[in-house]
Backbone bond lengths (Angstrom), bond angles and torsions (degrees), N, CA, C in turn:
res aa  C-N    CA-C-N  psi(-1)  N-CA   C-N-CA  omega(-1)  CA-C   N-CA-C  phi
1 M - - - 1.447 - - 1.527 109.87 -
2 V 1.330 113.87 146.05 1.452 121.80 177.29 1.515 107.05 -124.93
3 S 1.324 117.37 136.42 1.460 121.33 177.65 1.521 109.32 -86.78
4 V 1.329 115.68 121.26 1.457 122.97 -178.50 1.526 108.51 -134.46
5 T 1.331 115.84 170.36 1.458 120.30 172.19 1.522 108.41 -122.38
6 S 1.318 116.42 158.76 1.460 119.41 -179.83 1.525 112.27 -90.03
7 D 1.329 117.39 -3.96 1.458 120.96 175.32 1.525 109.14 -133.89
8 A 1.326 116.23 151.21 1.466 121.44 -173.90 1.521 113.53 -64.54
9 E 1.333 118.19 -25.16 1.463 121.22 -178.83 1.525 113.09 -86.42
10 G 1.329 117.58 -11.35 1.453 121.22 179.43 1.511 114.48 81.48
11 L 1.325 117.33 10.55 1.464 120.94 -177.11 1.522 113.07 -67.88
12 S 1.323 116.95 -22.02 1.472 120.62 -178.52 1.523 112.57 -79.58
13 G 1.326 116.61 -12.60 1.462 119.57 -176.39 1.522 110.86 85.10
14 Y 1.316 116.14 171.08 1.454 121.47 -177.31 1.516 112.64 -77.84
15 I 1.318 114.00 146.22 1.463 124.20 174.64 1.527 105.63 -126.25
16 D 1.315 118.25 138.44 1.459 121.17 174.19 1.522 108.67 -88.06
17 L 1.323 115.59 121.05 1.462 122.62 -177.09 1.522 108.85 -113.35
18 P 1.333 118.18 127.69 1.469 119.57 176.96 1.534 110.69 -63.68
19 V 1.315 116.81 134.08 1.458 121.53 -177.81 1.523 111.04 -59.84
20 D 1.319 117.83 -37.41 1.466 119.86 -177.41 1.526 113.44 -68.49
21 S 1.324 118.46 -10.81 1.466 120.67 176.89 1.534 111.84 -88.24
22 I 1.326 117.28 -7.75 1.466 121.21 -178.98 1.524 109.60 -80.00
23 W 1.340 116.01 128.11 1.465 120.99 175.44 1.516 110.10 -89.65
24 F 1.330 116.99 -51.87 1.455 120.43 176.25 1.516 110.21 -157.23
25 I 1.328 115.22 164.30 1.462 122.39 -179.50 1.523 107.61 -129.90
26 S 1.315 115.69 133.30 1.466 119.92 179.11 1.522 109.73 -129.14
27 Y 1.322 115.27 146.62 1.451 120.55 175.20 1.518 108.93 -92.82
28 K 1.331 116.55 127.38 1.463 121.98 177.63 1.517 108.31 -111.13
29 R 1.312 114.92 107.86 1.460 121.00 -176.22 1.526 111.98 -61.79
30 I 1.328 117.60 -38.27 1.470 121.00 -174.94 1.526 112.60 -60.64
31 I 1.340 116.72 -29.87 1.466 119.85 177.43 1.530 111.88 -109.96
32 D 1.332 116.55 -3.18 1.462 123.13 -179.64 1.525 111.50 53.26
33 R 1.328 115.58 49.16 1.463 122.04 179.87 1.523 109.91 -140.96
34 L 1.313 114.75 156.94 1.451 121.21 167.85 1.521 106.96 -87.56
35 V 1.319 116.53 132.73 1.458 121.63 177.71 1.522 107.19 -105.54
36 V 1.310 115.67 120.69 1.458 123.17 -176.81 1.526 107.78 -99.64
37 H 1.327 116.28 116.42 1.464 121.74 -177.58 1.527 110.09 -99.48
38 T 1.319 115.41 129.01 1.456 122.00 172.30 1.521 106.92 -118.20
39 E 1.309 117.24 -175.48 1.466 120.00 -179.11 1.527 111.92 -57.48
40 D 1.312 117.74 -43.73 1.460 120.80 -172.15 1.521 115.54 -112.39
41 N 1.323 118.84 -14.19 1.463 120.60 -171.05 1.521 113.05 -139.56
42 K 1.331 113.63 170.19 1.456 123.02 169.70 1.518 107.12 -121.55
43 Y 1.312 116.27 138.45 1.447 122.96 177.38 1.522 108.07 -127.79
44 Y 1.328 116.46 172.47 1.456 120.74 -174.78 1.518 111.10 -131.60
45 M 1.341 114.49 146.03 1.457 122.91 176.94 1.525 107.54 -140.71
46 T 1.312 115.76 162.29 1.459 120.49 172.73 1.518 108.73 -109.62
47 G 1.316 115.63 167.74 1.453 120.49 176.08 1.508 112.50 109.19
48 P 1.322 116.77 164.92 1.464 121.30 178.85 1.527 111.70 -71.32
49 L 1.313 116.52 146.23 1.464 122.01 179.51 1.527 111.36 -62.79
50 K 1.320 117.54 -39.28 1.468 121.17 -179.57 1.524 110.85 -61.88
51 Y 1.325 117.29 -43.56 1.462 121.95 177.75 1.534 109.76 -60.87
52 C 1.316 115.72 -45.08 1.464 121.36 179.67 1.531 110.45 -60.03
53 M 1.327 116.50 -46.82 1.467 120.14 -178.84 1.519 111.31 -63.59
54 N 1.320 117.56 -43.95 1.462 120.32 178.97 1.520 111.07 -58.61
55 A 1.322 116.77 -43.98 1.468 120.73 -179.42 1.529 111.18 -67.73
56 L 1.328 117.05 -43.42 1.460 120.83 -179.20 1.525 112.19 -65.69
57 N 1.320 117.09 -34.68 1.463 120.00 -177.31 1.522 113.80 -72.05
58 K 1.323 117.86 -3.67 1.465 120.08 173.22 1.528 110.48 -74.28
59 S 1.348 116.92 -21.22 1.463 119.72 -178.93 1.521 113.36 -132.23
60 S 1.335 118.83 -3.81 1.460 122.48 -176.99 1.521 109.82 -142.58
61 N 1.328 115.00 -175.03 1.458 121.10 -176.64 1.523 111.35 -123.46
62 F 1.311 116.57 83.04 1.454 121.18 178.77 1.524 109.70 -97.75
63 V 1.338 115.20 146.81 1.455 122.78 -176.51 1.523 108.50 -129.34
64 Y 1.333 116.52 139.09 1.464 120.32 174.93 1.524 109.37 -69.31
65 A 1.325 117.02 128.89 1.459 122.31 172.65 1.523 109.29 -95.45
66 D 1.302 115.86 -40.38 1.464 123.52 173.35 1.510 107.43 -162.35
67 R 1.314 118.00 -170.12 1.466 118.31 -173.17 1.520 113.93 -69.25
68 S 1.326 118.30 -13.71 1.460 119.74 -179.30 1.530 113.54 -123.80
69 N 1.331 118.15 11.38 1.464 121.34 -179.79 1.518 111.25 -141.13
70 I 1.329 115.62 137.61 1.455 122.27 169.89 1.522 107.39 -129.48
71 F 1.332 116.67 151.41 1.467 119.11 178.59 1.519 109.93 -130.17
72 N 1.329 114.31 154.88 1.451 122.30 179.78 1.528 107.80 -85.55
73 A 1.319 117.53 106.72 1.460 122.47 -176.73 1.526 112.05 -58.89
74 D 1.312 117.30 -30.90 1.461 120.69 -178.90 1.523 112.66 -66.27
75 N 1.330 117.70 -23.28 1.464 121.50 -176.62 1.528 113.77 -101.02
76 V 1.325 117.94 -2.32 1.462 120.35 179.31 1.528 109.34 -74.42
77 V 1.333 115.31 132.68 1.453 121.37 179.78 1.529 110.76 -108.90
78 K 1.350 116.18 -41.61 1.460 120.93 -176.56 1.524 110.66 -138.12
79 I 1.337 114.47 154.69 1.462 121.42 175.78 1.520 108.34 -129.16
80 N 1.325 115.57 126.60 1.459 121.43 173.45 1.524 106.49 -88.75
81 T 1.334 116.70 107.98 1.458 120.92 -175.27 1.529 112.24 -74.49
82 L 1.313 117.48 -23.58 1.468 120.60 179.00 1.526 111.05 -72.81
83 F 1.337 116.21 -49.75 1.461 120.99 -177.68 1.530 113.03 -94.10
84 K 1.327 116.85 -2.88 1.468 122.75 178.15 1.534 111.33 56.43
85 E 1.329 114.19 57.62 1.464 121.77 -179.93 1.519 109.34 -129.39
86 V 1.336 115.89 143.99 1.461 120.37 172.63 1.520 108.58 -104.06
87 Y 1.324 115.01 145.36 1.460 122.64 -179.94 1.521 109.02 -122.90
88 F 1.306 115.03 156.07 1.458 121.01 -174.22 1.530 112.74 -117.32
89 E 1.320 116.34 8.86 1.467 122.34 -177.77 1.529 109.57 -131.33
90 E 1.321 116.70 150.30 1.464 122.12 175.95 1.523 110.79 -67.60
91 E 1.316 115.68 -47.55 1.465 122.58 -178.14 1.529 108.61 -94.52
92 I 1.322 116.47 110.92 1.464 120.94 -177.30 1.523 110.02 -94.62
93 T 1.330 114.72 129.19 1.462 121.51 177.46 1.527 108.56 -126.17
94 K 1.321 116.58 177.78 1.461 120.59 176.71 1.523 111.82 -63.13
95 K 1.322 117.19 -24.89 1.462 121.74 -179.57 1.522 113.59 -91.79
96 S 1.316 117.51 -1.38 1.462 120.99 -179.37 1.519 110.75 -63.54
97 K 1.323 115.13 139.50 1.457 119.66 175.34 1.516 108.03 -75.31
98 R 1.327 115.40 139.63 1.453 121.63 -179.96 1.515 109.48 -141.10
99 C 1.292 116.16 155.12 1.455 121.89 177.66 1.523 107.34 -126.29
100 E 1.320 116.11 118.35 1.461 121.26 -179.82 1.521 110.50 -78.01
101 I 1.328 114.96 143.85 1.457 121.29 176.40 1.527 107.33 -108.07
102 A 1.312 116.51 131.45 1.463 121.46 178.56 1.532 109.59 -64.30
103 H 1.324 115.91 144.88 1.468 120.55 -179.58 1.524 111.81 -56.25
104 N 1.322 117.41 -40.92 1.463 120.04 -177.88 1.533 113.22 -73.29
105 R 1.317 118.92 -14.52 1.467 122.03 178.30 1.531 112.41 -107.12
106 Y 1.316 117.04 -5.48 1.461 121.46 -171.12 1.533 112.44 -57.74
107 D 1.329 118.16 -54.38 1.465 120.47 -176.71 1.526 112.14 -59.07
108 E 1.316 116.44 -44.31 1.463 120.77 179.31 1.536 111.12 -64.89
109 A 1.334 116.61 -43.47 1.467 120.98 -179.13 1.529 111.14 -64.34
110 I 1.326 116.48 -42.92 1.464 120.55 -179.68 1.522 110.77 -67.53
111 S 1.309 117.69 -41.29 1.469 120.74 177.69 1.522 110.75 -59.34
112 R 1.302 115.56 -45.21 1.472 120.16 179.34 1.525 111.06 -66.62
113 L 1.329 116.20 -41.73 1.460 121.06 -179.20 1.525 111.33 -63.64
114 E 1.324 117.59 -39.83 1.469 120.76 179.67 1.517 111.71 -62.32
115 V 1.312 117.38 -32.29 1.464 121.31 177.51 1.530 110.48 -76.51
116 L 1.325 116.54 -44.12 1.464 121.23 -175.43 1.523 113.41 -75.88
117 N 1.337 116.71 -31.29 1.464 121.11 -176.15 1.528 109.16 -142.78
118 P 1.332 118.12 79.49 1.466 120.85 -175.97 1.519 114.37 -68.01
119 N 1.316 118.82 -9.89 1.463 121.88 -178.59 1.529 113.76 -86.39
120 V 1.316 117.62 -0.85 1.455 121.14 -177.71 1.540 109.65 -64.95
121 V 1.350 114.74 144.47 1.460 121.37 -178.62 1.515 109.62 -104.59
122 F 1.312 117.25 129.59 1.460 122.52 176.96 1.524 108.93 -96.77
123 F 1.338 115.44 136.83 1.473 118.35 175.77 1.498 110.31 -143.19
């Protein structure tokens, strides 16, 4: 479980979110928060992304996409090799959530992802 809030200011109080429901986490400088993306919602956390990833990797498989994004390798379903994006759904639409991988991290991220989640589909 991860403690998150449903609003960026924390006024809603903490909610316990199962780690396996997290698709990816991104740092948003403008609000100085980590944004936790799940299938249906966005939640918020404080703290450095590196600290978050280290803690999460004790029980899950998160991979750096770039300096401000990490994704849960267990939830990746497809990878767009042209645009270097991971997807978390079988059916991809314009509204599908995606996490971009930086060009300089792509090879390392894909190598790690292939080990952690060999069922991922490349397209």
